[in-house]
C-alpha positions as CSV (number, residue, x, y, z in Angstrom):
1,M,7.1,5.0,7.1
2,D,7.0,2.1,9.6
3,N,6.6,-1.5,8.5
4,F,2.9,-1.7,9.5
5,N,1.9,1.2,7.3
6,R,4.1,-0.1,4.5
7,M,2.3,-3.5,4.8
8,I,-1.1,-1.9,4.7
9,R,-0.1,0.1,1.6
10,L,1.3,-3.0,0.0
11,A,-2.0,-4.9,0.6
12,D,-4.1,-2.0,-0.8
13,E,-1.9,-1.8,-3.9
14,F,-1.6,-5.5,-4.5
15,F,-5.1,-6.8,-3.7
16,E,-7.1,-3.6,-4.4
17,T,-9.6,-4.5,-1.7
18,K,-11.0,-1.0,-1.7
19,N,-12.2,-1.5,-5.3
20,D,-13.5,-5.1,-4.8
21,P,-16.2,-5.5,-2.1
22,S,-16.0,-9.3,-2.5
23,Q,-12.6,-9.4,-0.9
24,I,-11.9,-9.2,2.8
25,T,-10.8,-5.7,4.0
26,I,-8.7,-6.2,7.1
27,T,-10.0,-4.1,10.0
28,E,-9.9,-4.6,13.8
29,E,-13.3,-6.2,13.6
30,V,-12.2,-8.6,10.9
31,M,-9.1,-9.5,12.9
32,E,-11.3,-10.3,15.9
33,Q,-13.5,-12.4,13.7
34,L,-10.5,-14.3,12.4
35,R,-9.2,-14.9,15.9
36,S,-12.7,-16.3,16.9
37,I,-12.3,-19.0,14.2
38,H,-8.8,-19.9,15.5
39,P,-5.9,-17.9,17.0
40,A,-3.5,-19.2,14.3
41,T,-5.5,-17.7,11.4
42,M,-3.2,-14.7,11.4
43,G,0.6,-14.9,11.5
44,E,3.5,-12.5,11.2
45,I,7.2,-12.1,11.5
46,A,8.3,-8.7,12.8
47,D,11.4,-6.7,13.5
48,E,11.8,-3.6,15.7
49,Q,9.9,-1.5,13.0
50,G,6.9,-3.8,12.9
51,P,5.7,-6.7,10.6
52,V,7.9,-7.7,7.7
53,A,5.7,-10.7,6.7
54,W,2.0,-11.2,7.4
55,T,-0.3,-14.0,6.5
56,I,-4.0,-15.0,6.9
57,V,-5.5,-18.5,6.5
58,I,-9.1,-19.3,7.1
59,P,-10.2,-22.8,8.1
60,T,-13.7,-23.6,6.7
61,T,-15.9,-26.4,5.4
62,R,-15.6,-28.2,2.1
63,A,-19.1,-26.9,1.1
64,I,-18.0,-23.3,1.6
65,R,-14.8,-24.1,-0.3
66,D,-16.8,-25.5,-3.2
67,Q,-19.0,-22.4,-3.4
68,F,-15.8,-20.2,-3.5
69,M,-14.1,-22.4,-6.1
70,K,-17.2,-22.2,-8.4
71,G,-17.2,-18.4,-8.1
72,Q,-20.5,-18.4,-6.3
73,I,-19.1,-16.4,-3.3
74,G,-16.1,-14.2,-2.7
75,E,-13.7,-13.9,0.2
76,A,-16.0,-11.7,2.3
77,E,-18.9,-14.1,1.9
78,L,-16.5,-17.0,2.7
79,L,-15.6,-15.4,6.0
80,K,-19.3,-14.6,6.7
81,L,-20.5,-18.2,6.0
82,T,-17.6,-19.6,8.1
83,L,-18.5,-17.4,11.0
84,A,-22.1,-18.4,10.7
85,T,-21.1,-22.1,10.8
86,I,-19.1,-21.5,14.0
87,E,-21.9,-19.6,15.6
88,S,-24.1,-22.6,15.1
89,V,-21.9,-24.7,17.5
90,P,-22.9,-24.3,21.2
91,D,-20.4,-22.2,23.1
92,K,-19.6,-24.9,25.6
93,K,-18.3,-27.0,22.7
94,R,-16.5,-24.3,20.8
95,F,-13.6,-23.4,23.0
96,S,-10.8,-25.6,24.3
97,S,-10.1,-23.3,27.2
98,D,-11.7,-20.4,29.1
99,L,-10.6,-16.7,29.1
100,S,-8.3,-17.1,32.0
101,S,-5.2,-15.4,30.6
102,S,-2.4,-13.7,32.3
103,H,-1.6,-11.3,29.4
104,S,-3.5,-8.9,27.2
105,G,-6.4,-11.2,26.7
106,L,-5.7,-11.7,23.0
107,P,-5.3,-15.3,21.9
108,T,-1.9,-16.5,21.0
109,Q,-0.7,-19.9,19.7
110,S,0.4,-20.8,23.3
111,D,-2.9,-19.6,24.8
112,P,-5.6,-21.3,22.6
113,V,-8.7,-19.2,23.5
114,G,-11.3,-19.5,20.8
115,I,-10.1,-22.8,19.3
116,V,-13.0,-24.5,17.7
117,K,-13.0,-28.1,19.0
118,E,-16.2,-29.6,17.7
119,M,-15.9,-28.3,14.1
120,T,-14.9,-31.6,12.5
121,Q,-16.4,-30.5,9.2
122,F,-13.7,-27.8,8.9
123,T,-11.5,-29.8,6.5
124,S,-10.4,-27.0,4.1
125,I,-8.2,-24.0,4.7
126,Y,-8.1,-20.9,2.6
127,L,-4.8,-19.1,2.0
128,C,-6.3,-15.7,2.1
129,S,-3.2,-13.5,2.2
130,A,0.6,-13.6,2.3
131,L,2.4,-10.3,2.2
132,V,6.1,-9.8,2.6
133,L,7.9,-6.5,2.4
134,P,10.1,-6.4,-0.7
135,E,13.5,-6.4,1.0
136,F,12.5,-9.6,3.0
137,R,11.2,-11.6,0.0
138,G,12.9,-14.8,-1.1
139,K,13.7,-16.0,2.4
140,G,10.8,-18.4,2.9
141,L,9.1,-16.2,5.5
142,A,5.5,-16.5,4.1
143,K,5.9,-20.2,3.7
144,K,7.1,-20.6,7.2
145,I,4.3,-18.6,8.8
146,V,1.6,-20.3,6.7
147,C,2.9,-23.8,7.4
148,D,3.2,-23.0,11.1
149,S,-0.4,-21.7,11.1
150,I,-1.7,-24.7,9.3
151,R,0.0,-27.1,11.7
152,A,-1.3,-25.2,14.7
153,I,-4.8,-25.3,13.3
154,Q,-4.5,-29.0,12.4
155,K,-4.0,-29.8,16.1
156,D,-7.6,-28.8,16.5
157,L,-9.3,-29.2,13.2
158,P,-9.0,-32.0,10.6
159,V,-7.7,-29.8,7.7
160,E,-7.0,-31.9,4.7
161,E,-7.0,-29.4,1.8
162,L,-5.7,-26.0,0.9
163,F,-7.3,-23.6,-1.5
164,V,-6.1,-20.4,-2.9
165,W,-7.0,-17.5,-5.2
166,A,-3.5,-16.5,-6.3
167,F,-2.9,-13.0,-7.6
168,S,0.6,-13.7,-8.9
169,M,2.9,-16.5,-10.1
170,E,4.7,-16.1,-6.8
171,G,1.5,-16.7,-5.0
172,K,0.8,-19.8,-7.0
173,E,4.3,-21.1,-6.3
174,L,3.9,-20.3,-2.6
175,A,0.6,-22.3,-2.4
176,R,2.1,-25.3,-4.2
177,N,5.1,-25.3,-1.8
178,I,2.9,-25.0,1.2
179,A,0.7,-27.9,0.0
180,L,3.8,-30.0,-0.5
181,S,5.2,-29.2,2.9
182,T,1.9,-29.8,4.7
183,K,0.8,-32.7,2.6
184,L,-2.5,-31.0,1.8
185,T,-4.4,-31.4,-1.5
186,L,-4.3,-28.0,-3.3
187,F,-7.2,-26.4,-5.1
188,E,-6.5,-23.2,-7.1
189,Y,-9.2,-20.7,-8.1
190,S,-8.8,-18.8,-11.3
191,D,-11.3,-16.2,-12.5
């Protein structure tokens, strides 16, 4: 089984998204929505067999963060409300560049198509997912990807705080290390 399929199976087993409609299920459509928020929302490290570490962060507003932290909304609603906030910004102010791209047309960190420039209320960032294949754990890969993503997003948005719904002790420790490295205030949700 290639790394991509192993990663999908790991996500299904760990997060049980198929049994919890309040969580985000990653599809091509959701990946495109995440890219529309900022190209650095998704990060990965891959080898010749595919991804070995994969992360998702979602910049959003403090008000949406507060609703999530109070248990009023889940991940799927967090994404939906974040997208609705972005859609309220006029297109001419949303993007830092046009679609003139010499590659596949997908945004990358060096080609910032879709970066939200006028979204100064996006001061929170949600650590949605950090998956690492078992044989690659303990090497700091998830921390590196998430910190790189946050720093890239901070070039465009005034992110000051990180929030997380950790599913494991390792997830809590990762979030704490990321908050320390990025100097963000950390909020931890627990149900």
